[in-house]
Biopython code that builds the backbone (N, CA, C, O; Angstrom):
import numpy as np
from Bio.PDB.StructureBuilder import StructureBuilder

atoms = [
    (1, "UNK", "N", (105.517, 24.414, -93.751)),
    (1, "UNK", "CA", (105.789, 22.991, -93.789)),
    (1, "UNK", "C", (106.498, 22.572, -92.502)),
    (1, "UNK", "O", (107.447, 23.219, -92.060)),
    (2, "UNK", "N", (106.027, 21.492, -91.919)),
    (2, "UNK", "CA", (106.777, 20.844, -90.851)),
    (2, "UNK", "C", (107.803, 19.950, -91.539)),
    (2, "UNK", "O", (107.431, 19.097, -92.346)),
    (3, "UNK", "N", (109.072, 20.129, -91.237)),
    (3, "UNK", "CA", (110.137, 19.316, -91.837)),
    (3, "UNK", "C", (110.963, 18.674, -90.725)),
    (3, "UNK", "O", (111.575, 19.360, -89.907)),
    (4, "UNK", "N", (110.965, 17.354, -90.716)),
    (4, "UNK", "CA", (111.721, 16.598, -89.717)),
    (4, "UNK", "C", (112.399, 15.419, -90.393)),
    (4, "UNK", "O", (112.026, 15.024, -91.498)),
    (5, "UNK", "N", (113.399, 14.858, -89.717)),
    (5, "UNK", "CA", (114.133, 13.727, -90.300)),
    (5, "UNK", "C", (113.242, 12.504, -90.502)),
    (5, "UNK", "O", (113.474, 11.708, -91.412)),
    (6, "UNK", "N", (112.219, 12.356, -89.651)),
    (6, "UNK", "CA", (111.309, 11.211, -89.730)),
    (6, "UNK", "C", (110.132, 11.472, -88.795)),
    (6, "UNK", "O", (110.122, 12.450, -88.047)),
    (7, "UNK", "N", (109.142, 10.583, -88.851)),
    (7, "UNK", "CA", (108.040, 10.712, -87.906)),
    (7, "UNK", "C", (108.539, 10.491, -86.472)),
    (7, "UNK", "O", (108.055, 11.138, -85.543)),
    (8, "UNK", "N", (109.498, 9.584, -86.288)),
    (8, "UNK", "CA", (110.080, 9.373, -84.961)),
    (8, "UNK", "C", (110.767, 10.638, -84.446)),
    (8, "UNK", "O", (110.684, 10.955, -83.259)),
    (9, "UNK", "N", (111.441, 11.352, -85.336)),
    (9, "UNK", "CA", (112.105, 12.599, -84.959)),
    (9, "UNK", "C", (111.072, 13.624, -84.497)),
    (9, "UNK", "O", (111.262, 14.280, -83.473)),
    (10, "UNK", "N", (109.986, 13.760, -85.247)),
    (10, "UNK", "CA", (108.917, 14.692, -84.858)),
    (10, "UNK", "C", (108.367, 14.325, -83.486)),
    (10, "UNK", "O", (108.215, 15.191, -82.624)),
    (11, "UNK", "N", (108.068, 13.047, -83.282)),
    (11, "UNK", "CA", (107.522, 12.603, -81.999)),
    (11, "UNK", "C", (108.505, 12.892, -80.874)),
    (11, "UNK", "O", (108.102, 13.376, -79.816)),
    (12, "UNK", "N", (109.779, 12.607, -81.080)),
    (12, "UNK", "CA", (110.796, 12.892, -80.049)),
    (12, "UNK", "C", (110.835, 14.379, -79.681)),
    (12, "UNK", "O", (110.851, 14.732, -78.501)),
    (13, "UNK", "N", (110.850, 15.234, -80.686)),
    (13, "UNK", "CA", (110.913, 16.679, -80.442)),
    (13, "UNK", "C", (109.665, 17.152, -79.700)),
    (13, "UNK", "O", (109.767, 17.880, -78.712)),
    (14, "UNK", "N", (108.487, 16.740, -80.174)),
    (14, "UNK", "CA", (107.251, 17.232, -79.578)),
    (14, "UNK", "C", (107.004, 16.648, -78.191)),
    (14, "UNK", "O", (106.453, 17.341, -77.335)),
    (15, "UNK", "N", (107.387, 15.416, -77.943)),
    (15, "UNK", "CA", (107.158, 14.859, -76.604)),
    (15, "UNK", "C", (108.199, 15.350, -75.608)),
    (15, "UNK", "O", (108.026, 15.181, -74.401)),
    (16, "UNK", "N", (109.274, 15.953, -76.095)),
    (16, "UNK", "CA", (110.300, 16.502, -75.214)),
    (16, "UNK", "C", (110.082, 17.987, -74.935)),
    (16, "UNK", "O", (110.301, 18.445, -73.814)),
    (17, "UNK", "N", (109.649, 18.748, -75.955)),
    (17, "UNK", "CA", (109.627, 20.211, -75.834)),
    (17, "UNK", "C", (108.258, 20.875, -75.965)),
    (17, "UNK", "O", (108.110, 22.029, -75.562)),
    (18, "UNK", "N", (107.256, 20.195, -76.510)),
    (18, "UNK", "CA", (105.959, 20.831, -76.744)),
    (18, "UNK", "C", (104.991, 20.422, -75.636)),
    (18, "UNK", "O", (104.571, 19.268, -75.554)),
    (19, "UNK", "N", (104.651, 21.376, -74.798)),
    (19, "UNK", "CA", (103.882, 21.139, -73.586)),
    (19, "UNK", "C", (102.717, 20.171, -73.675)),
    (19, "UNK", "O", (102.686, 19.201, -72.917)),
    (20, "UNK", "N", (101.752, 20.389, -74.571)),
    (20, "UNK", "CA", (100.598, 19.492, -74.601)),
    (20, "UNK", "C", (100.967, 18.032, -74.912)),
    (20, "UNK", "O", (100.407, 17.113, -74.315)),
    (21, "UNK", "N", (101.885, 17.822, -75.823)),
    (21, "UNK", "CA", (102.297, 16.454, -76.159)),
    (21, "UNK", "C", (103.127, 15.868, -75.017)),
    (21, "UNK", "O", (102.946, 14.707, -74.648)),
    (22, "UNK", "N", (104.018, 16.654, -74.469)),
    (22, "UNK", "CA", (104.837, 16.216, -73.334)),
    (22, "UNK", "C", (103.947, 15.769, -72.183)),
    (22, "UNK", "O", (104.173, 14.702, -71.611)),
    (23, "UNK", "N", (102.940, 16.560, -71.832)),
    (23, "UNK", "CA", (102.034, 16.226, -70.737)),
    (23, "UNK", "C", (101.210, 14.979, -71.044)),
    (23, "UNK", "O", (100.971, 14.164, -70.153)),
    (24, "UNK", "N", (100.778, 14.823, -72.285)),
    (24, "UNK", "CA", (100.013, 13.631, -72.649)),
    (24, "UNK", "C", (100.842, 12.375, -72.412)),
    (24, "UNK", "O", (100.347, 11.402, -71.842)),
    (25, "UNK", "N", (102.094, 12.389, -72.844)),
    (25, "UNK", "CA", (102.948, 11.217, -72.652)),
    (25, "UNK", "C", (103.244, 10.973, -71.169)),
    (25, "UNK", "O", (103.376, 9.823, -70.751)),
    (26, "UNK", "N", (103.349, 12.032, -70.378)),
    (26, "UNK", "CA", (103.649, 11.879, -68.951)),
    (26, "UNK", "C", (102.573, 11.119, -68.189)),
    (26, "UNK", "O", (102.883, 10.398, -67.241)),
    (27, "UNK", "N", (101.315, 11.268, -68.588)),
    (27, "UNK", "CA", (100.226, 10.663, -67.817)),
    (27, "UNK", "C", (99.790, 9.292, -68.330)),
    (27, "UNK", "O", (98.953, 8.643, -67.704)),
    (28, "UNK", "N", (100.341, 8.839, -69.455)),
    (28, "UNK", "CA", (99.905, 7.566, -70.038)),
    (28, "UNK", "C", (100.719, 6.388, -69.527)),
    (28, "UNK", "O", (101.926, 6.500, -69.312)),
    (29, "UNK", "N", (100.044, 5.253, -69.333)),
    (29, "UNK", "CA", (100.795, 4.038, -69.025)),
    (29, "UNK", "C", (101.419, 3.518, -70.317)),
    (29, "UNK", "O", (101.154, 4.067, -71.386)),
    (30, "UNK", "N", (102.233, 2.483, -70.241)),
    (30, "UNK", "CA", (103.004, 2.038, -71.410)),
    (30, "UNK", "C", (102.112, 1.578, -72.567)),
    (30, "UNK", "O", (102.455, 1.784, -73.731)),
    (31, "UNK", "N", (100.977, 0.959, -72.254)),
    (31, "UNK", "CA", (100.072, 0.504, -73.322)),
    (31, "UNK", "C", (99.502, 1.697, -74.080)),
    (31, "UNK", "O", (99.490, 1.708, -75.311)),
    (32, "UNK", "N", (99.032, 2.698, -73.347)),
    (32, "UNK", "CA", (98.471, 3.884, -73.993)),
    (32, "UNK", "C", (99.558, 4.735, -74.638)),
    (32, "UNK", "O", (99.311, 5.399, -75.645)),
    (33, "UNK", "N", (100.739, 4.720, -74.074)),
    (33, "UNK", "CA", (101.894, 5.407, -74.646)),
    (33, "UNK", "C", (102.157, 4.872, -76.055)),
    (33, "UNK", "O", (102.319, 5.644, -77.001)),
    (34, "UNK", "N", (102.198, 3.560, -76.183)),
    (34, "UNK", "CA", (102.424, 2.928, -77.492)),
    (34, "UNK", "C", (101.274, 3.208, -78.459)),
    (34, "UNK", "O", (101.494, 3.391, -79.656)),
    (35, "UNK", "N", (100.051, 3.242, -77.936)),
    (35, "UNK", "CA", (98.886, 3.531, -78.780)),
    (35, "UNK", "C", (98.938, 4.962, -79.300)),
    (35, "UNK", "O", (98.603, 5.213, -80.458)),
    (36, "UNK", "N", (99.358, 5.907, -78.450)),
    (36, "UNK", "CA", (99.477, 7.300, -78.893)),
    (36, "UNK", "C", (100.536, 7.429, -79.981)),
    (36, "UNK", "O", (100.322, 8.132, -80.968)),
    (37, "UNK", "N", (101.658, 6.769, -79.816)),
    (37, "UNK", "CA", (102.696, 6.803, -80.846)),
    (37, "UNK", "C", (102.146, 6.252, -82.162)),
    (37, "UNK", "O", (102.372, 6.841, -83.220)),
    (38, "UNK", "N", (101.437, 5.142, -82.107)),
    (38, "UNK", "CA", (100.858, 4.552, -83.324)),
    (38, "UNK", "C", (99.865, 5.511, -83.975)),
    (38, "UNK", "O", (99.856, 5.659, -85.197)),
    (39, "UNK", "N", (99.031, 6.161, -83.169)),
    (39, "UNK", "CA", (98.062, 7.123, -83.707)),
    (39, "UNK", "C", (98.763, 8.320, -84.346)),
    (39, "UNK", "O", (98.369, 8.765, -85.424)),
    (40, "UNK", "N", (99.793, 8.840, -83.693)),
    (40, "UNK", "CA", (100.529, 9.973, -84.253)),
    (40, "UNK", "C", (101.195, 9.595, -85.571)),
    (40, "UNK", "O", (101.166, 10.370, -86.527)),
    (41, "UNK", "N", (101.798, 8.401, -85.625)),
    (41, "UNK", "CA", (102.448, 7.957, -86.862)),
    (41, "UNK", "C", (101.428, 7.787, -87.987)),
    (41, "UNK", "O", (101.710, 8.117, -89.139)),
    (42, "UNK", "N", (100.257, 7.278, -87.656)),
    (42, "UNK", "CA", (99.197, 7.126, -88.655)),
    (42, "UNK", "C", (98.746, 8.483, -89.186)),
    (42, "UNK", "O", (98.564, 8.655, -90.391)),
    (43, "UNK", "N", (98.568, 9.440, -88.287)),
    (43, "UNK", "CA", (98.163, 10.783, -88.693)),
    (43, "UNK", "C", (99.224, 11.442, -89.565)),
    (43, "UNK", "O", (98.906, 12.047, -90.589)),
    (44, "UNK", "N", (100.476, 11.326, -89.160)),
    (44, "UNK", "CA", (101.572, 11.888, -89.952)),
    (44, "UNK", "C", (101.597, 11.262, -91.341)),
    (44, "UNK", "O", (101.768, 11.969, -92.333)),
    (45, "UNK", "N", (101.429, 9.955, -91.422)),
    (45, "UNK", "CA", (101.466, 9.253, -92.716)),
    (45, "UNK", "C", (100.381, 9.759, -93.667)),
    (45, "UNK", "O", (100.587, 9.801, -94.880)),
    (46, "UNK", "N", (99.232, 10.142, -93.120)),
    (46, "UNK", "CA", (98.139, 10.654, -93.959)),
    (46, "UNK", "C", (98.515, 11.945, -94.670)),
    (46, "UNK", "O", (98.044, 12.200, -95.778)),
    (47, "UNK", "N", (99.350, 12.754, -94.051)),
    (47, "UNK", "CA", (99.645, 14.084, -94.584)),
    (47, "UNK", "C", (101.073, 14.259, -95.081)),
    (47, "UNK", "O", (101.396, 15.286, -95.680)),
    (48, "UNK", "N", (101.924, 13.281, -94.845)),
    (48, "UNK", "CA", (103.331, 13.395, -95.227)),
    (48, "UNK", "C", (103.471, 13.365, -96.749)),
    (48, "UNK", "O", (103.040, 12.414, -97.400)),
    (49, "UNK", "N", (104.073, 14.409, -97.306)),
    (49, "UNK", "CA", (104.266, 14.479, -98.756)),
    (49, "UNK", "C", (105.667, 14.025, -99.168)),
    (49, "UNK", "O", (105.953, 13.911, -100.360)),
    (50, "UNK", "N", (106.528, 13.770, -98.212)),
    (50, "UNK", "CA", (107.884, 13.292, -98.521)),
    (50, "UNK", "C", (107.820, 11.812, -98.885)),
    (50, "UNK", "O", (107.014, 11.061, -98.336)),
    (51, "UNK", "N", (108.664, 11.412, -99.799)),
    (51, "UNK", "CA", (108.712, 10.010, -100.218)),
    (51, "UNK", "C", (110.103, 9.416, -100.026)),
    (51, "UNK", "O", (110.433, 8.378, -100.600)),
    (52, "UNK", "N", (110.918, 10.091, -99.207)),
    (52, "UNK", "CA", (112.301, 9.653, -99.021)),
    (52, "UNK", "C", (112.595, 9.219, -97.587)),
    (52, "UNK", "O", (113.757, 9.112, -97.195)),
    (53, "UNK", "N", (111.536, 8.966, -96.796)),
    (53, "UNK", "CA", (111.729, 8.555, -95.416)),
    (53, "UNK", "C", (111.732, 9.697, -94.423)),
    (53, "UNK", "O", (111.681, 9.472, -93.214)),
    (54, "UNK", "N", (111.792, 10.936, -94.930)),
    (54, "UNK", "CA", (111.721, 12.093, -94.049)),
    (54, "UNK", "C", (110.255, 12.451, -93.834)),
    (54, "UNK", "O", (109.359, 11.782, -94.349)),
    (55, "UNK", "N", (110.025, 13.497, -93.078)),
    (55, "UNK", "CA", (108.661, 13.961, -92.836)),
    (55, "UNK", "C", (108.535, 15.397, -93.307)),
    (55, "UNK", "O", (109.241, 16.285, -92.830)),
    (56, "UNK", "N", (107.638, 15.613, -94.240)),
    (56, "UNK", "CA", (107.302, 16.953, -94.711)),
    (56, "UNK", "C", (105.782, 17.030, -94.728)),
    (56, "UNK", "O", (105.126, 16.408, -95.565)),
    (57, "UNK", "N", (105.234, 17.794, -93.801)),
    (57, "UNK", "CA", (103.784, 17.899, -93.661)),
    (57, "UNK", "C", (103.384, 19.361, -93.836)),
    (57, "UNK", "O", (103.853, 20.226, -93.097)),
    (58, "UNK", "N", (102.518, 19.641, -94.812)),
    (58, "UNK", "CA", (102.041, 21.008, -94.997)),
    (58, "UNK", "C", (101.281, 21.474, -93.754)),
    (58, "UNK", "O", (100.565, 20.698, -93.122)),
    (59, "UNK", "N", (101.449, 22.737, -93.420)),
    (59, "UNK", "CA", (100.767, 23.301, -92.260)),
    (59, "UNK", "C", (100.204, 24.666, -92.615)),
    (59, "UNK", "O", (100.861, 25.468, -93.280)),
    (60, "UNK", "N", (99.007, 24.919, -92.176)),
    (60, "UNK", "CA", (98.397, 26.229, -92.353)),
    (60, "UNK", "C", (98.145, 26.824, -90.976)),
    (60, "UNK", "O", (97.881, 26.107, -90.011)),
    (61, "UNK", "N", (98.230, 28.128, -90.903)),
    (61, "UNK", "CA", (97.919, 28.793, -89.652)),
    (61, "UNK", "C", (97.396, 30.187, -89.959)),
    (61, "UNK", "O", (97.619, 30.734, -91.039)),
    (62, "UNK", "N", (96.710, 30.732, -89.005)),
    (62, "UNK", "CA", (96.182, 32.083, -89.113)),
    (62, "UNK", "C", (97.033, 32.984, -88.236)),
    (62, "UNK", "O", (97.244, 32.707, -87.055)),
    (63, "UNK", "N", (97.509, 34.050, -88.820)),
    (63, "UNK", "CA", (98.285, 35.018, -88.054)),
    (63, "UNK", "C", (97.465, 36.300, -87.950)),
    (63, "UNK", "O", (96.966, 36.816, -88.950)),
    (64, "UNK", "N", (97.336, 36.796, -86.742)),
    (64, "UNK", "CA", (96.601, 38.020, -86.493)),
    (64, "UNK", "C", (97.567, 39.049, -85.926)),
    (64, "UNK", "O", (98.320, 38.760, -84.996)),
    (65, "UNK", "N", (97.541, 40.230, -86.481)),
    (65, "UNK", "CA", (98.394, 41.319, -86.003)),
    (65, "UNK", "C", (97.478, 42.439, -85.534)),
    (65, "UNK", "O", (96.614, 42.901, -86.278)),
    (66, "UNK", "N", (97.671, 42.862, -84.321)),
    (66, "UNK", "CA", (96.875, 43.947, -83.754)),
    (66, "UNK", "C", (97.780, 45.151, -83.558)),
    (66, "UNK", "O", (98.851, 45.050, -82.961)),
    (67, "UNK", "N", (97.337, 46.283, -84.066)),
    (67, "UNK", "CA", (98.092, 47.522, -83.906)),
    (67, "UNK", "C", (97.400, 48.386, -82.871)),
    (67, "UNK", "O", (96.215, 48.695, -82.999)),
    (68, "UNK", "N", (98.134, 48.771, -81.855)),
    (68, "UNK", "CA", (97.591, 49.653, -80.834)),
    (68, "UNK", "C", (97.842, 51.087, -81.255)),
    (68, "UNK", "O", (98.969, 51.453, -81.586)),
    (69, "UNK", "N", (96.812, 51.888, -81.245)),
    (69, "UNK", "CA", (96.947, 53.298, -81.641)),
    (69, "UNK", "C", (96.707, 54.211, -80.482)),
    (69, "UNK", "O", (96.780, 55.431, -80.631)),
]
sb = StructureBuilder()
sb.init_structure("model")
sb.init_model(0)
sb.init_chain("A")
sb.init_seg("    ")
for serial, (resi, resn, name, xyz) in enumerate(atoms, 1):
    if name == "N":
        sb.init_residue(resn, " ", resi, " ")
    sb.init_atom(name, np.array(xyz, "f"), 0.0, 1.0, " ", f" {name:<3s}", serial, name[0])
structure = sb.get_structure()
């Protein structure tokens, strides 16, 4: 689960520390910057299971472990 104080909190963290999101925001002008924020908030709202103003989004991932012999 992704757990954050809010969708704004998630956006702040990812645009500050997560390379692909940080780079996307760096190259956008203010109009596209605002559009990206709106799109991210819309996407988060689709999957957010929290009903208290926080953000809780289920996440799945594949983990692969390779053993060298």
